[in-house]
C-alpha positions in Angstrom: 10.2 9.5 -15.4 11.1 11.0 -12.0 9.9 14.3 -10.7 12.6 15.2 -8.2 13.7 18.6 -9.5 11.9 21.7 -8.2 11.9 23.2 -11.7 9.4 20.6 -12.8 6.7 22.3 -14.9 3.4 22.2 -12.9 0.4 21.9 -15.3 -2.4 21.7 -12.7 -2.5 22.7 -9.1 -5.2 22.0 -6.4 -4.9 24.3 -3.4 -7.1 23.7 -0.3 -9.8 22.1 -2.5 -12.9 20.9 -0.7 -16.0 19.3 -1.9 -19.3 18.5 -0.2 -22.6 17.6 -1.7 -24.8 18.0 1.4 -23.1 20.8 3.2 -21.9 18.5 6.0 -19.8 15.6 4.8 -16.6 16.5 2.9 -16.0 14.1 0.0 -12.7 15.8 -0.6 -11.0 17.4 2.4 -8.5 20.4 1.9 -6.6 18.8 -1.0 -3.2 20.1 -2.2 -1.9 18.4 -5.4 0.4 19.4 -8.2 0.2 17.6 -11.5 3.3 17.9 -13.7 3.4 18.5 -17.4 3.7 15.2 -19.3 3.3 12.8 -16.5 1.0 9.9 -16.1 -0.6 10.4 -12.7 -3.1 7.9 -11.3 -5.6 8.6 -8.6 -6.1 5.3 -6.8 -8.4 4.5 -3.8 -11.5 2.5 -2.7 -15.0 3.5 -3.6 -16.0 6.8 -2.0 -12.5 7.9 -1.3 -12.7 11.1 -3.3 -10.6 10.2 -6.3 -13.4 10.4 -8.9 -14.8 13.7 -7.4 -11.3 15.1 -7.8 -11.3 14.2 -11.5 -14.8 15.5 -12.0 -13.8 18.9 -10.5 -10.7 19.0 -12.8 -13.0 18.1 -15.8 -15.6 20.8 -14.9 -18.5 18.4 -14.3 -18.3 19.3 -10.5 -17.3 22.6 -9.0 -15.3 22.8 -5.7 -17.0 24.0 -2.5 -13.8 25.6 -1.4 -10.1 26.2 -2.5 -8.7 26.8 -6.0 -7.9 24.6 -9.1 -5.6 26.1 -11.7 -4.6 24.9 -15.1 -1.4 26.8 -16.0 -2.2 30.3 -14.7 -5.9 30.0 -15.4 -8.3 29.7 -12.5 -10.8 26.8 -13.4 -13.2 26.9 -10.5 -16.2 28.2 -12.7 -15.0 27.4 -16.2 -17.4 25.1 -18.0 -16.0 21.7 -19.3 -16.0 22.6 -23.1 -13.8 25.7 -22.4 -10.9 23.8 -20.6 -9.0 22.2 -23.4 -9.2 18.9 -21.4 -9.9 15.4 -23.1 -12.0 13.1 -21.2 -12.5 9.3 -21.4 -15.3 7.6 -19.4 -15.9 4.0 -18.4 -19.1 3.8 -20.5 -17.4 5.2 -23.6 -20.2 7.9 -24.0 -20.2 7.6 -27.8 -23.1 9.0 -29.9 -24.9 6.0 -31.3 -26.2 7.8 -34.4 -22.8 9.1 -35.5 -20.1 7.1 -37.3 -16.8 6.4 -35.7 -15.2 9.2 -37.8 -18.1 11.7 -36.9 -17.7 10.7 -33.1 -14.0 11.4 -33.2 -14.5 14.6 -35.2 -17.2 15.9 -32.9 -14.8 18.0 -30.6 -13.2 19.6 -33.7 -16.7 20.5 -35.1 -17.6 22.2 -31.8 -14.4 24.2 -31.9 -15.3 25.3 -35.4 -12.5 23.7 -37.3 -12.6 23.4 -41.2 -13.8 20.1 -42.8 -10.5 19.6 -44.5 -8.4 20.0 -41.4 -11.0 17.9 -39.4 -10.4 15.0 -41.9 -6.7 15.0 -41.4 -6.9 15.2 -37.6 -9.6 12.3 -37.4 -7.2 10.1 -39.5 -4.3 10.9 -37.3 -6.3 10.2 -34.1 -7.7 6.9 -35.4 -4.2 5.8 -36.4 -3.0 6.5 -32.9 -5.4 3.8 -31.7 -5.0 1.5 -34.6 -8.7 2.1 -35.8 -8.1 3.9 -39.1 -10.1 1.2 -41.1 -13.3 1.7 -38.8 -14.2 5.3 -39.7 -17.5 4.4 -41.5 -18.8 2.1 -38.9 -21.3 2.9 -36.0 -20.5 2.3 -32.4 -23.0 -0.6 -32.2 -20.9 -2.5 -34.7 -17.8 -2.4 -32.5 -16.7 -4.5 -29.6 -16.2 -3.0 -26.2 -12.4 -2.8 -26.6 -12.9 -1.1 -30.0 -15.4 1.4 -28.6 -12.9 2.3 -25.8 -10.2 3.0 -28.5 -12.7 5.4 -30.3 -13.5 7.1 -27.1 -9.7 7.6 -26.5 -9.2 8.9 -30.1 -12.0 11.4 -29.5 -10.3 12.7 -26.3 -7.0 13.1 -28.1 -8.1 14.5 -31.5 -8.0 18.2 -30.4 -4.6 17.8 -28.8 -5.7 18.8 -25.3 -3.2 19.9 -22.6 -4.6 17.2 -20.3 -6.4 13.9 -20.8 -8.6 12.7 -17.9 -9.7 9.0 -17.7 -12.3 7.6 -15.3 -11.8 3.8 -15.0 -11.7 3.6 -18.8 -10.8 -0.2 -18.8 -13.2 -1.2 -16.1 -15.7 -2.9 -18.5 -13.2 -4.9 -20.4 -12.3 -8.5 -19.7 -8.9 -9.2 -17.9 -6.9 -10.1 -21.0 -8.0 -7.1 -23.1 -7.6 -4.8 -20.1 -4.0 -5.8 -19.6 -3.3 -5.4 -23.4 -4.9 -1.9 -23.3 -2.9 -0.9 -20.2 0.4 -1.5 -22.2 -1.1 0.4 -25.2 -2.1 3.4 -23.1 1.3 3.5 -21.5 3.0 3.5 -24.9 0.6 6.1 -26.3 1.4 8.3 -23.3 5.1 8.0 -24.0 4.7 8.7 -27.7 2.4 11.8 -27.3 4.0 13.4 -24.2 0.6 14.6 -23.1 -0.4 14.7 -19.4 -2.6 11.8 -18.4 -4.6 11.7 -15.2 -6.2 8.3 -14.6 -8.7 7.1 -11.9 -8.9 3.5 -10.9 -9.5 1.3 -7.8 -7.2 -1.4 -9.3 -3.8 -1.3 -7.7 -2.1 -3.5 -10.4 -3.4 -1.2 -13.1 -2.0 1.9 -11.1 1.4 0.1 -10.7 1.6 -1.0 -14.3 1.0 2.4 -15.9 1.8 5.4 -13.8 4.8 7.6 -13.2 3.2 8.6 -10.0 0.2 7.4 -7.9 -1.8 9.4 -5.4 -3.6 7.0 -3.0 -6.8 8.4 -1.7 -8.8 7.4 1.4 -11.6 9.3 3.1 -11.2 12.4 1.0 -7.5 12.8 1.7 -4.4 11.9 -0.3 -2.6 9.4 2.0 0.5 9.3 -0.1 1.7 10.5 -3.5 4.9 9.1 -4.9 6.4 7.3 -7.9 5.3 3.6 -8.0 8.4 2.0 -6.5 8.5 4.4 -3.6 4.8 3.8 -2.9 5.4 0.0 -2.9 8.7 -0.1 -0.9 8.1 2.7 1.5 4.4 3.2 2.3 3.8 6.2 4.6 1.0 4.5 6.7 -0.8 1.2 7.3 -3.6 2.1 4.8 -1.1 2.5 2.0 0.8 -0.6 2.9 -2.4 -2.7 2.9 -4.0 -1.1 -0.2 -0.9 -1.4 -2.5 0.3 -5.1 -2.9 0.2 -7.7 -0.2 1.6 -7.1 3.2 1.9 -9.2 6.4 1.1 -7.5 9.7 2.4 -7.9 13.2 0.9 -6.2 16.3 2.9 -5.7 19.4 4.3 -3.0 21.8 7.3 -0.7 21.2 10.2 -1.6 23.6 13.4 0.1 22.6 14.5 2.8 20.1 17.8 3.2 18.4 18.1 6.0 15.7 15.4 5.3 13.2 14.9 1.6 14.2 13.0 0.1 17.1 12.0 -3.1 18.7 8.4 -4.5 18.7 7.6 -7.0 21.5 4.9 -9.6 20.2 2.3 -11.2 22.5 4.0 -14.6 22.2 7.3 -13.4 23.7 9.2 -12.8 20.5 10.8 -9.6 19.6 11.4 -8.1 16.1 13.4 -5.0 15.1 12.3 -2.7 12.2 12.2 0.8 10.8 10.2 3.2 12.9 7.6 5.2 11.1 6.2 7.8 13.5 7.1 8.8 17.1 8.4 6.4 19.6 6.8 6.0 23.1 7.9 2.9 25.1 5.0 0.5 25.8 2.8 2.0 23.1 1.0 -0.4 20.8 2.2 -0.4 17.2 1.7 -2.4 14.0 4.5 -3.7 11.8 4.2 -4.4 8.0 6.4 -6.4 5.8 6.0 -7.7 2.2 5.7 -11.5 1.7 8.5 -11.5 -0.8 10.8 -10.0 1.8 10.6 -13.0 4.1 12.2 -16.4 3.4 11.9 -19.8 4.9 15.0 -21.0 6.8 15.8 -24.2 8.7 15.1 -23.6 12.4 18.5 -25.2 13.3 20.5 -23.2 10.8 23.0 -20.5 12.0 21.4 -17.1 12.2 22.9 -14.7 9.5 24.3 -11.6 11.3 22.0 -8.6 11.0 18.9 -10.7 10.0 15.7 -11.1 12.0 13.9 -14.4 12.7 10.2 -15.2 13.4 9.0 -18.6 14.6 5.5 -19.7 13.7 3.5 -22.8 12.6 2.1 -23.7 9.2 -1.6 -23.2 8.8 -2.0 -24.0 5.1 -0.1 -24.6 1.9 -1.5 -23.5 -1.5 0.3 -24.5 -4.8 0.8 -21.8 -7.3 2.8 -23.6 -10.1 6.3 -22.1 -9.6 5.9 -21.5 -5.8 3.8 -22.5 -2.7 2.0 -19.8 -0.8 2.7 -20.8 2.8 0.3 -19.4 5.3 1.7 -19.2 8.9 0.2 -18.7 12.2 1.4 -16.7 15.1 -0.4 -16.5 18.5 -2.7 -13.3 18.5 -1.7 -12.2 15.0 -3.5 -12.1 11.6 -2.3 -14.9 9.3 1.2 -14.2 7.8 2.2 -15.6 4.4 5.3 -16.2 2.4 6.0 -17.4 -1.1 8.3 -20.4 -1.0 9.9 -21.5 -4.4 9.2 -25.1 -5.4 12.2 -27.4 -4.6 13.0 -25.6 -1.3 14.5 -28.3 1.0 11.9 -29.7 3.5 8.9 -28.2 1.7 7.6 -31.6 0.7 7.6 -32.7 4.4 5.6 -29.7 5.6 2.0 -30.2 6.8 -0.3 -28.2 9.0 1.1 -27.3 12.4 4.7 -27.9 11.3 6.9 -25.3 13.1 8.7 -23.0 10.7 11.3 -20.2 10.9 11.0 -17.0 8.7 14.0 -14.7 8.1 14.1 -11.0 6.9 16.1 -7.9 7.0 15.1 -5.3 9.7 14.9 -2.5 7.1 12.1 -4.3 5.3 9.9 -4.4 8.4 8.2 -1.0 8.8 6.8 -0.4 12.3 4.0 2.1 12.4 3.7 3.9 15.7 
């Protein structure tokens, strides 16, 4: 699902939202954000980046220090959580231990004064959504972590909220179960057409599930984009380094040509790439390229027109079943690595300090000025 059209329905908008707990340090700094109806938006970032605070302000557990948050045309700033028509799923499930599964799921309906007969129907529908219809009479303590998480999800969905918020809901599950639940949540989102806002610090989780991802750092959204754009065209070095793996090269800007420029490396080599930022000759800059965008070539082979080359030496080889992760050294640079498929000619003869040549397209090298 892409959100290119201007006619996209905005469900939630943050305008100039700030949050401070001590009156001095802003945890969230002047945040502008639109959340579209029906999308799966993930707020991604390291601990303390402001993503959870942003979610808590939307849920009503925190109030903004400045700015406005709107749901549709309703100003939310001072509306208490239970009056927001928003479902919430926490990492620790927050189920009532003394209530059965069915009573836990039905709780939001009871609070809203729904009749017992209608409650029963809704509870069964919600349990069916998460494949837990046979567990209504059990208590939370009789369920596994993954089952408890499903019940917490059913409880958030049961009153058909406009918006479902999730704060690292899969964080406590083991890797295999977490991956399974990611697929299920994504399918559930498509099936229900509700708006999901999801907080995580796990980049793979964000890439697997979301329509769009907002990358937070130091209380600011560094970039918000569909998953593919975020990965292929990071706006800055923080995003490039936080999402996926990237190799970095530091040097000085030498020449500019339209939207490309040249970067002179300390060892005398020069590489060309796409310029992000403003050009100034002689200015230090850092380039970034994905490991899968570089390939190993024979040093004596003819250079393909339009491709760039980088000469370095092998510093380590790590076997990964279907490929070898080749770590390469360049004078004055961080380690650079590339994935080399097994069976690549000459791979079996490589050892530490073997000279190697890497080749790549200039448009895949982003030079941040």
